[in-house]
N, C-alpha and C positions, 0 to 999 in steps of 0.2 A: 430466559434467553441470554445468551452471551453475544455481545456486539463488538465487532472490530471495525474501526474507522481508519482507512488508509490515508495518510498525508504524504503525497509522493514528492514533496519539494525538498531540495537540498541546496546548500551553498556550493558544494563541490562533491562530485562523485568519489567515493573511496575506492581505492585501487582494487579491492577485492569483492566489491558489491555487485551482486547479480539481481538484487530486488528491483522492482519497477520504481524508478524514480526519475525526476527531471531537475534541471538546474537553471531555471529562468532568471533573466536579469531582474525582473520584478514579478511579484506574485499577486495575482488577482484574487484575493481572499473572498470577496463578495461572490465572484462567479463560482469559486470552489464550493463555498458553503451552500450556495443555491443548489448546486448539483447534488451535494450530499443529502440535502433536505428533500430534493425531488426523489432520490433513491429510497430514502426512508419512507416517504409517502407511498411509493409503489409497493414497498414490502408491508405496508400497513403497521408500522412499528408501534402505533398506539395500542395494538392488540397484545402487545408483549410487555411483561415486566422485566426490565434489564437488570440481571444479577451482577454481570461484570461488563465493564466498558474498557476497551483498550485502543488507544490512539498509537498506531504504529506507523513506520515509514520506510524510506524517507526520513524526514526530520520533523516530527510533530512539534517540537519545541520552538520551531520558527513561527508557529501560528500565534498571533496575538490572542490573548485569553478571551477577548470580547467576541471573537468569531466562534470560538469553541462554545461559548455561552449559548449562541444561537442554536447550536446542535443539541446542547444539553436540554434546552427548553422543549425540544420535540420529543424527549424521552420520558418514559415513566420508570424511574430508577427504583429498584427494590430497596427497602430499609437496609442499611449496612452494605450497599453495593460497592464492589471494588472498582475503582477507576484508576487506571494506569496511563501514563504517557511515557514514550521513549524520548530521551533528551540527548542532544549533543552538548557538551560542557561549554562550547563557545557561543551557543545561541540562547542560553538561559542564565539570567542573573538573579540574585536574591529577591529584588523588588518584583520582577515578573513571576518568579516562583510563588511568591506570596499571593499574587493575583490568581494563579491556578488553584492554590490551596483554598482560597475564599470561594471559589466556584464548587469545591467539593472533591478536588483531587486528593487521594489518599496514598497513591503509590507512584514512585518515580523510578524509571529504569534508565540509568546513566550509561551511555556508551563510553566507558573509560578505556577499554580495550588493552591498555598497557600502562604500566608505571614507568616507562622508559621513553623519553622524548624522541630519541633516535628511531625507535620501533614505530612510534606514532607517525613520524614523517614517512617512513617506509610504507606504512599501511595507507597513506594518504589522508590522514585525519587532519582537521583543521584546528584542533585544540591542543593544549599542552597538559602535562601532568598537573601543573599548578591549577589550571582551569578546572580540571576534574576534581581536585581535592577541595577547591573553593565551593563548587556546586554541591558536592557531598556534605560539606560542613553546613551549608545553608539549609539543605534538605533535613538534615538531622535537627537543626535548630527549630525547624517548623514542625517537627514530629511526624514527618512523612515516613512511610515504609519505603525503603530504598533498596534497589537492585543494582549491581554493577556488572555490566557486560565486559568480557575479556576474550582476547584471542591469543592462542598459543600455537606452537608448531611453525613459527616463522623459519625461513631458511637458515640453517646453521644452528638452530636452537637445540639443546639437549634437555634431558630430564631435569638436570640441575637448574636450568633456567626456569622451568615450570615450578620447581620447588620455591625458588626466590619469588616468583610471582604470587604464589599462594601465601607465602610468608608476609608479603606486602598487603595482600587482602586481609589476612588475619590482623595485621597492625592497624589497618584502616577502620576495623571494627564493623565491617559490613555484615548485615544480618542475612543477606541473600546475594548470590553471585551466580552468573551464567558464564561457563568457560567452554568456548568452541575452538576446536582445532581449525586452523586456517585451511580453507579449501580453495582450489584453483579453478574457478568456474569459467566456462566458455563465455566470451563476451566481455571479460574483464581484463584489466591490465596485467593480471597475474595468470592468465589462461595458459601460457606456454611454460610455466614453472613446474618443477617436478616435486611431488609430495614426498614427505619422508618415508622410509621403509616402514612396513607395518609393525615390525618389531619395535622400532623407535616410538612410533605412535602409541602403541600399547604401553610402553615404558612410561611415557609422559603422562598418559591418562591415569595409570596406576599411582603415579607420583601425586596427582591431585588428591586422590582418595586418602593417601597417607599423610598429606601435609595440611590440607585445608580444614579449618576447625568448623566446618559446617557439614551437616549430614546431606548426602545426596538424595534427592527425591525424584530425579529424572536423569537420563544419560549425561546431560550437560548442565544440569541446574542443581543448586545446592542451597540449603538454609530455609528460609521462610517461603513457602510455595506461593507461586503466583496463582491465584484462584482461577483467573481467566484461562490460562493455558492448561491447568490441570483438568478443568471442566471440559475443555475441548479434547484433550488426550483421552479422557474417560468416555468419550462418545456422546456427550451432550449436544444439543442443537447449538448452532451459532450462525450469526448472520454477518456478512462482510459488506461494507459500503466503501466507495472510493475505488478508482480505477484499479483493476487487476485483483481486487479483494474477493475472496472466496467464502463460501458458507456451506453448511449442512443443515437442512431443515425437514421437518416431518409434515406432510399434508395428507390427510385422509389415511393415516396409518402407514404412509409410504415415505421412504427417504429420498430427498432430492438435493443434488449438488447445484450451488448457485455461483455465479462468477460475473463480475462487472467488466464488460467489454465495451469500449467506446461509449461509456455512460449508460449502457443498457444492461439490464439484468437478464443473464442467460441461465436457463435451468435445464437440468437433465436428471431423469429418474435413476436411482441407484438400486440395484437388486439387493435383497437381503444379504447375499453372499458378499457382494462388493463392499457394502457398509461394514459387515462383520470383519473383513479383512483389514479395512482401514483402522478399526478399533483395535484389532490385534497389533498392528504395526505401531500405533501410538501408545496403546496402553502397556505394552511390554517394555516400553522405554522408561516407564515410571516404577517406583518402589512398590506401588499398589498392584501392579499387574492388571489382568483382566478377569472378569467374572466368567467362570466356566459355564454356568447355567445360561448366560446371555449369548452364547456362541452356537451357531448351527453346527450340526454334527459333521458336516462335510467340509469344514474349513481347516482343521488342524490334524496333522498326522500324529495321533496320540501314541502310536507305537514308537515313533522317533523320539518323542518327548520322554516317555517312560525309560527308554534306553539310554538317555542322556542326563542322568541325575546331576552331573557336574555343572550343567548349564541351566537346568530348569528346576524350580520348586512347584510341584504340582499338588497342591492341597485339594480338599474336598470342594472348596468353593472358588478358589482363585488360582490362576496360573501366573508365576512370577519368574524372573530371571535371577540366577545366582550372581555373585560378583564376577565370577569367571565368564558366565554367559553374556552379561551386559557388555563386556569389552568386545565381543565378536557377534553382537546381535544382528548386524547387517548381513553377516554370512550365514547365520542360522535361520533367518526368516524364510529364505527360498526353500530350505530343506524341510521346515516344519509346516508350511502352509500348502495345503493340497491344491 
């Protein structure tokens, strides 16, 4: 089982963020952990061996490690389990990071977002470039696997700006990086901004592939793969706890969707076709693609796929996207899914 724990608390909401999060003056960690443990008990987490654990947010790095330890004690972690937390560089210092490492943390995903302080202020981030570099250095010293999250496509940016960002990532020596184009989501401070033209977006995306010295393994992810995410994209079961967290689990041979709503676990059955479509949509984002044998016959328009060799690589066992196809995947999916 792959387990996601949502930590919804932040010091400040970023200008672009559409995820569920809150910014209380004080955080009642005791109540939060008690609620998480209550949800884990309802799911009967003791029946599962946890292969990957991911603390996302929000800002999980705000959590004192002693509270995370209470959650960890409820779990049966598999040997060599991957454990990731997301971190804001302003909320985690070398001493606290060592406490996380001593608990068993092996992977840190740092929300660096930019190597330009002016861009960080525009995005509404509370940290500086110096903060990010200091945390990166501390994580490297502790031998943690480190991922850096970055955002590109800010108003006025061109492909040359993305090239410079990738060059800085190369210089920083990151083994893993996630690069997301800025989206202007409803309900955020950026909701009324205009996204760049598609041609410019494609140019910036291709610039990443040319410049970044890390191999792409998913549309927005490069380098050392996150096992948790790749397992989820491949269609494995996963459980989500914490408000708004979702999951996909199998019971009696059937797939069910789960979501935490007002502290309660809401479930709904998924048809084999619904689940297959989800796996196509996530699997094709990765370099591994999807298993042809695992797909119901009525999901993919194979005639369309076979007539589009520029976009698809259809081998005997797996369906994958070409470099040209991955750039326009969102446009291709409605045409290929029946």
